[in-house]
C-alpha positions, -999 to +999 in steps of 0.1 A: -171+084+076-143+058+076-114+069+097-081+067+079-052+064+103-028+042+083-021+037+046-006+005+033+017+009+003+026-021-019+055-015-043+087-029-058+118-036-038+137-026-069+138+009-083+126+001-118+140+016-149+124+051-147+134+076-120+097+087-119+090+055-098+114+064-070+102+100-071+066+088-068+076+068-037+093+097-020+063+120-028+037+096-016+057+090+016+059+128+023+022+131+016+013+104+041+034+120+068+021+155+062-015+142+065-006+128+099-011+092+088+011+062+094+028+043+066+024+005+067+046-013+042+066-044+035+097-034+055+121-033+026+147-005+026+157-008-011+140+003-043+106+020-043+099+005-009+128+023+006+118+055-012+083+055+004+097+048+039+124+074+035+100+100+022+077+094+052+105+095+078+121+126+064+088+144+066+084+135+102+059+106+097+056+072+114+065+040+096+056+004+104+075-022+084+063-057+082+087-082+068+091-120+068+123-132+084+137-148+052+135-114+033+153-093+059+187-096+043+174-096+008+152-065+009+166-045+037+197-037+058+199-039+095+209-003+099+181+010+077+155-011+096+166+006+128+152+039+114+117+025+113+093+035+142+078+001+143+090-032+130+073-066+128+091-097+116+068-125+106+075-161+100+061-162+064+045-142+037+010-152+047+014-137+081+029-106+066+000-099+043-026-106+069-009-082+094-006-055+068-043-058+061-052-056+098-030-026+104-042-005+074-073+016+066-064+020+029-042+004+002-021+019-025-002+001-053+028+019-067+047+003-095+062-031-087+065-067-099+046-099-094+045-096-057+030-062-058+003-074-083-004-104-060-008-082-029-032-057-045-052-083-063-058-102-030-070-070-014-094-065-043-105-101-040-114-096-003-133-065-013-152-084-039-161-110-013-174-083+011-146-087+036-138-050+036-147-016+021-113+001+026-101+024-002-079+008-029-057+029-051-036+022-082-009+049-084-008+050-121+026+066-125+033+072-162+005+048-170+023+019-153-010+001-144-028+006-177-024-030-188-037-042-154-067-019-155-075-030-190-074-066-178-098-058-150-122-041-174-119-071-198-127-096-170-158-076-159-169-072-196-166-110-200-188-116-170-162-128-145-165-100-120-201-103-107-197-079-079-180-051-098-195-025-076-173-038-048-141-038-069-138-001-078-102+009-072-093+045-075-069+053-103-046+083-095-019+094-119-004+121-096+013+105-065+008+138-047-030+135-050-033+100-036-038+108+000-065+134-008-083+108-030-082+083-002-096+107+023-124+118-001-133+082-007-134+074+030-156+104+036-181+091+010-183+056+024-203+052+056-194+015+061-170+009+090-136-004+080-133-028+109-113-032+140-088-007+155-052-009+144-028-018+172+005-001+179+036-023+180+069-013+194+100-019+174+113-054+180 
């Protein structure tokens, strides 16, 4: 059984146009905390990112934020960052993404923009290349990811995903069911997830 200790959440730093997106962030954060897991996320304190962190913290959970220095004033406030249990400030986006991968045992994509798409696609690419077997989840709030899922199916159907068995993200419509789906997926997979996650004190 793969041990799930930390869940990485990719999502928008904006709230989006539907309140359901923020609600999903809060709910997922609470679920992560109540399962005794750590949230790893991009460090933003606004939009859906802020909602996930807030939901986790209010439910007594642990939050690690990983944010590049140039985004600190754009996606967060200093006061809000002080609430996080662990904070890592990187020099660039590449370091941020690599650190998030290393610290996480599963990945969830809530609604977001181009950055969110880029992050979850990279994780899927690494899975396709055999770099990891960590659970990947699309939180399909109100069908947000349907166009993306259709594109993935189209690419596979046209013969451009040759290791489709490695790129099988879970699709979960109910944010409250995501953690249970991750745990069930990890239980079914006997392949180790990799190295231990390290604990970093707030900087």
